[in-house]
C-alpha positions in Angstrom: 0.0 0.0 0.0 1.2 3.5 -0.8 1.8 6.0 2.0 -1.5 7.8 1.2 -3.5 4.5 1.7 -4.0 3.7 -1.9 -3.4 0.0 -2.7 -1.0 -1.0 -5.5 -2.4 -2.6 -8.6 -0.7 -5.9 -7.5 -2.5 -5.8 -4.2 -5.8 -5.2 -5.8 -5.3 -8.1 -8.3 -4.1 -10.4 -5.5 -6.5 -9.5 -2.8 -9.6 -8.7 -4.7 -9.4 -10.8 -7.9 -11.8 -13.4 -6.6 -14.3 -10.6 -5.7 -14.0 -9.2 -9.2 -14.5 -12.6 -10.7 -17.5 -13.4 -8.5 -19.3 -10.2 -9.6 -18.4 -10.6 -13.2 -19.5 -14.3 -13.2 -22.9 -13.4 -11.7 -23.4 -10.7 -14.3 -22.4 -12.8 -17.3 -23.2 -16.4 -16.1 -20.3 -17.5 -18.3 -16.7 -18.3 -17.2 -15.0 -17.0 -20.4 -16.9 -13.7 -20.4 -16.3 -13.3 -16.7 -12.5 -13.7 -17.2 -12.6 -11.2 -20.0 -14.5 -8.7 -17.9 -12.0 -9.2 -15.0 -9.1 -8.7 -17.3 -10.6 -5.4 -18.7 -11.5 -4.3 -15.2 -8.0 -4.8 -13.9 -6.7 -2.7 -16.8 -9.2 0.1 -15.8 -8.1 -0.3 -12.2 -4.5 0.3 -13.2 -5.4 3.5 -15.0 -7.8 4.6 -12.2 -5.6 4.1 -9.2 -3.9 7.4 -9.9 -7.1 9.2 -9.1 -8.6 6.8 -6.6 -9.2 8.3 -3.2 -9.3 5.8 -0.3 -12.8 4.8 0.6 -14.9 1.7 -0.2 -12.5 -0.2 -2.4 -14.9 -3.0 -3.1 -17.6 -0.6 -4.1 -15.3 1.1 -6.5 -14.2 -2.2 -8.0 -17.8 -3.4 -8.3 -18.6 -0.2 -10.2 -15.7 -0.8 -12.6 -16.8 -4.4 -13.2 -20.4 -3.3 -13.8 -19.3 -0.6 -16.2 -17.1 -3.1 -18.1 -20.1 -5.5 -18.3 -22.5 -2.9 -19.5 -20.0 -1.6 -22.1 -19.6 -5.2 -23.3 -23.4 -5.7 -23.5 -23.7 -2.5 -25.6 -20.8 -3.5 -27.8 -22.4 -7.0 -28.5 -25.7 -5.4 -29.4 -23.9 -3.3 -32.0 -21.8 -6.2 -33.3 -23.5 -8.3 -36.0 -23.7 -12.0 -35.2 -22.5 -14.6 -37.7 -23.7 -18.2 -38.2 -21.5 -21.0 -36.8 -19.5 -23.0 -39.3 -21.0 -26.4 -40.4 -18.7 -28.2 -37.9 -18.2 -25.9 -35.0 -16.2 -28.5 -33.0 -13.3 -28.0 -35.4 -13.2 -24.2 -34.8 -14.5 -23.6 -31.3 -12.8 -25.0 -28.2 -15.0 -27.1 -25.9 -16.8 -25.3 -23.2 -16.5 -26.1 -19.5 -18.9 -28.7 -18.2 -21.9 -27.6 -16.1 -20.3 -29.3 -13.1 -17.1 -27.3 -13.5 -19.0 -24.0 -13.8 -21.2 -24.9 -10.8 -18.2 -25.7 -8.6 -16.4 -22.6 -9.7 -19.3 -20.3 -9.0 -20.5 -21.7 -5.7 -24.1 -21.7 -6.9 -26.1 -24.5 -8.5 -26.6 -24.3 -12.3 -30.3 -23.8 -11.8 -29.7 -20.7 -9.6 -27.2 -19.2 -12.1 -29.6 -19.9 -14.9 -32.3 -18.1 -13.0 -30.0 -15.1 -12.5 -29.1 -15.2 -16.2 -32.9 -15.2 -17.1 -33.4 -11.8 -15.4 -33.6 -8.7 -17.6 -30.2 -6.9 -17.6 -31.3 -4.0 -15.5 -32.7 -6.2 -12.8 -29.7 -8.7 -12.9 -27.2 -5.9 -12.5 -29.0 -4.4 -9.5 -29.6 -7.8 -7.8 -26.0 -8.9 -8.3 -24.5 -5.6 -7.1 -26.7 -5.8 -4.0 -26.7 -9.5 -3.1 -23.3 -10.6 -4.4 -21.2 -7.4 -4.3 -22.9 -6.3 -1.1 -23.2 -2.7 -2.2 -25.6 -0.3 -0.6 -28.5 1.2 -2.6 -26.7 4.5 -2.7 -23.5 2.9 -4.1 -25.6 1.0 -6.8 -27.4 4.3 -7.6 -24.0 6.0 -8.1 -22.7 3.1 -10.2 -25.6 2.9 -12.5 -26.5 6.6 -12.6 -30.1 6.1 -11.6 -32.1 7.3 -8.6 -32.1 5.2 -5.4 -35.8 4.6 -5.9 -35.1 3.0 -9.2 -32.5 0.8 -7.6 -34.9 -0.3 -4.9 -37.6 -1.1 -7.6 -35.1 -3.0 -9.8 -33.9 -5.1 -6.8 -37.4 -5.8 -5.6 -38.7 -6.8 -9.1 -35.5 -8.7 -9.9 -35.7 -10.7 -6.7 -39.4 -11.4 -7.4 -38.6 -12.6 -10.9 -35.7 -14.7 -9.5 -38.0 -16.3 -6.9 -40.6 -17.1 -9.6 -37.9 -18.6 -11.8 -36.6 -20.8 -9.0 -40.1 -21.9 -8.0 -40.9 -22.7 -11.6 -37.7 -24.8 -12.0 -38.4 -26.7 -8.8 -35.4 -25.3 -6.9 -37.7 -23.5 -4.4 -41.2 -24.2 -3.2 
């Protein structure tokens, strides 16, 4: 840590890498995308440490991960999709098994699938609140929306999540 209380980039990567991955994975539901988001987030952290003022480090990091995720979503919407080749196994590497993903994430595949089914606005708010443990005010600042909107998105997101889990038989 520097004399003014700002952590070094190496300390952030070492001590908060799992936190970054956890938030990114909950937002994307995909290991590869989560890794890409963490990598881009760490690049932004490196650039942002110059202007970082000590405070809630995890809140700042969650905001960076969320912004990288939202930028990626916007970029994918603009990017045209192309059809897979006739034999995708020759071109695409095999994906991780559902068991590997489940073990890495700490949640069952059904729960992660339910999180993925949430509309983007609700998913981001629920993940920032329930996974990144951010306050409504921090989420409001991260997303640039009023606190009332954050409360509404979290409430509606949790309700949709509960419905999806009941429908899939995970909850009664």
